[in-house]
N, C-alpha and C positions, 0 to 999 in steps of 0.2 A: 353458454360458454362465456366466461369472462376473460378479457384480454388483459394481461399484465405486461406493462412496459418495463423492460429490464435494461440497465446500462452497466457495463463493466469494461475493464481495460483489455487490450489485446495481449497483455502479459501472460506468461505461461501459467501462473498460479490461478488466475481468474478463469482462463480457458479450461484448465484442468477441473475446476470445481463445477462449472456450469455445462460442460460438454455433454454429460449424460442427459441432462434435462432438455437441452436444445436438439440433441440428436435422436430423441425418442427412446433412449435406454431406460429412462425413468418416466412413468406416467404421472400426470397431474390432472386428475379427474375434475372436469368443470372449469379448467384453466387453460388458456392458450398464452404462450409467451412470445412477445416480439422483443428483439434485442438490438442494441447498438453497442459498438465498441469504440471508445475514445480513450485517450491517455489520461493519466491520473488527475492532473490539475484541471483538465477539461471536465472530468467527471465531477470534481468538487464544484465547479462553476455550474454544471447542469443541475446539481441538487438544489441550487439557489434560484434557478430560473423559474419563470412563470409556468413553463410546460415541463416541470420536473418529472422524471420517471418514477414509476411506482416502487421499484427496487433499484438501488444505485450503489455501486462500489465507491467508497470514498476513503479519504485519509481519516484516521481516528481523530487527529487534531482538528479536523473540520466539523466534527459532529456537534459540538456545542453551538456552532453558528446556525445549524439547521435543526436543532433539537425541538423546536416548536412544531416542525412539520414531520419529522421522521423519528422512528424508534430504531435502535441498533439491534440487528438480528444476532442471536446468541451463537452463531456459527458462521463459517466463511471468512474467518479472520486470517490475516497474514501476520505472524508473530515471530519476532526475533528473540531467541533465548541466548543471550550473551553474544549475539551477532546481529547485523542489520546493515543499513546503508554505510557507505565508506566515503570519507573525504580523501581525495588524492591531490597531489601537486607534482610539479616538475622537478622539485628538489626536496630533500628532507626538511621537514619543518615540524613545529610543535602545535598543539592545540592553541596555546596562548598566542602564537604568531598569527592566528587567523583574525585576531582583533584588528579591525580597521581594514582588513584585506578584502579584495574583490573575490567573492566566492560564487561560483555558478550553482544555482539551485534548480530543482525540477519543478518548483512552483511555490508560491507564497503560502498556500494553505496546506502543504504537505506536512506529515508528521516528522519526516526527516529534518526539514527546515526548522520546525519548532524545537526539536530536541537539540539540534546543533546550536541554535541561538541560546538555549538554556545552558548548555555546556560552556560556551564561550563567555557568556555573561558571568557565570559562576567562577570561571577561571580568571577573568580579567576585569570584570565590571563594565566592559564595553563590547558591543557586538561587531559584526562584520558588515560589509556592503554586499547585499544580495544581488546577484545578476541572474534573473530568470532565463533559463535556456530550455526550451521544450525538449521532451525526451525523444520525439521524432523530428527529424531523422536521428537515428541512434548515434551516429558518429559526430554530431554537431558539438557536443560538449567536449569531446576529445580534441576536436579542431580548435575550439576556443582556448583550451589549455596550451596547445602547441603554438598558437599564434600570440600568446601572451595577453589575450583579451581578459583573462581572469587569472588570479593567483592560485586558486584551488577550485576543486569541483566536488560537489556532493552527489554521489552516485547512488541511484536506487535501482531496483529490479535487476535484470541480468547484468547491467553495467558494473555492479559491485563484484561480479566474478570476472568479466571479460577484460577489465582494466589490467589484469595481471599479464595479459599478452603483450603489453607494452613495457619493456624493461626500463624505460625512461621515467615511468611514473612511480611515485612513492606514496604509500599509505600514510596519512597524517593521523587519522583517528577512526576507529571502528565504533560507530554510533551505539549499536546495541551493546557492545562490550562495555563502553563507558557508562551507559545507562545502568546496566546491571551492577557495575562496580559501585555506583552511587546509591542505588535503591534496592538491590537484591532481587529485582523483579524482571520479568520478561518485558520486551518492548512491543506493544501492539501497534502495528504500523497502519494496516488498512482493514476495513470491514465492510459489511453490506448493511445498508439501512433500508427501511420500508416505511412507506407513507402511513401516517396515523389515520388519515381519512379513508383508508380502505375498509375500515371496520374490523372488529375482532375476528369474525368468522373467516374473512378473506385473509387477514394477516396470518392466522393460524394455518390455513391451507397452503398459502404461498411459502411460509416458513418451513412447513413439513416437506414440501416439494424440493426446496433448496437443500434442506438437510439430507434428504434421501439421495439427491444428486451427488453431493459431496461424499456420502458413504459409498455410493456405487463406484465412484472414481478411485477411492482409496482401496476398495476391494478388487478393482480391475485396473490397477495402476499401469501395468505395461501396455495394456490395450489403449488406454487413454493417451499415454505418452506417444505411442505409435501414431495415433490419430492427429495429435498436435504436430508432430514432426512432418507427417505426410501432407498436412494442410498447408505448410509453408507460411503460416500466419506470423511466425516470429523469425522469418528468414533474414529480415533486415537487421536483426540483433546479432547475427553471426554467432549463434550459439548451437553447438553440435549436441547430439543426443546425450552423451555422457555428462556434459555440463548441465544440460536441461534436467537430467535426472537429479543431479546435485542440487540445483536450484529448487526443484519441487520438493525435495527432502527438507529443505529449509523453510519453505513457505506454504506448502500444501500438504498437511500432515495431520496428526491427531489434534493439534490446536485448531485446525480448520473445522474439524468435526463438531467441536463444541468448546465453549469457553471454560477453561479450568479456573479455579478460584484465584490463582495467582495472576491469570490474565485479566480477570475482572478487576482485581486490585491494581494491576498495571494501568488499565484504562483510567481508573479513578485518580491515581497518583499523577499520571501524565497530564490530565486535565486540570487537576488541582494546582500543579506547579505552573502550568501555562497561564492559568487565570491569575494566580498570585503574582506572577511576573508582569502582568498586564499584556500578555501576548495573545491571549484568547478571550473572546467575549464571554459574558456570563451565559450560562445555559446548562441545565442538568441533563445528563445523558441517561436514558432509560432503555433497558433491554426489552425487546418484544417477548411475548409468550413463546 
């Protein structure tokens, strides 16, 4: 029995995709999975650490930095099709007005931060001042806005839905919509990577187990949603079942089952643009078998 160390976020889409594998609904012959759950930017850091996990959920924008160690699995992605992270502020403002502004970000390595920088640079030739605010506790970024610690906030995960509960907040730009308008492509936000040094046979076996876990969740969607709700693992995000259902429809769907051609192209264009702007390191992303 070979133990595979798995790291993913506590966010609903990751829980949805891995729950069947970790709960025994899907068998993985010859493999045992140990898992840890940490927030997105911490996962990006874990993938760079000396004790990096075998399989790790990361921001797509971070993959070039770890491409010498990891392959990108061809499933398990969170993709925005003309939707994605949202920038909000306490008053109506434009994308151009973010130039030089203090903007709360969920992490320096996140895809959302990369795309927003590209958009603001394209619009104004100047970026904004990023203010990293961890996703946990969930309310922290909204408190920073209310106190005037930042001028705007870049919201990912469930926050891009729950901000609507506060009528004092205004949407500035919908990142995925703006990306699609400029490229005609979906926005690949996050994915799962697997260590190259596991070897071809183990990589194929792990990839197959993860693919079957995602397929099981998609085929038993209501059961998995019930399990996530009853677990209370996302209680701090203050997201009720109906909104969780909406969120999973956005980020745990057919795009998670396997990369479509336009998603592969979206990854390529995202990385090309980031590298051309000097915002990403050199590194060629490769898909695993």
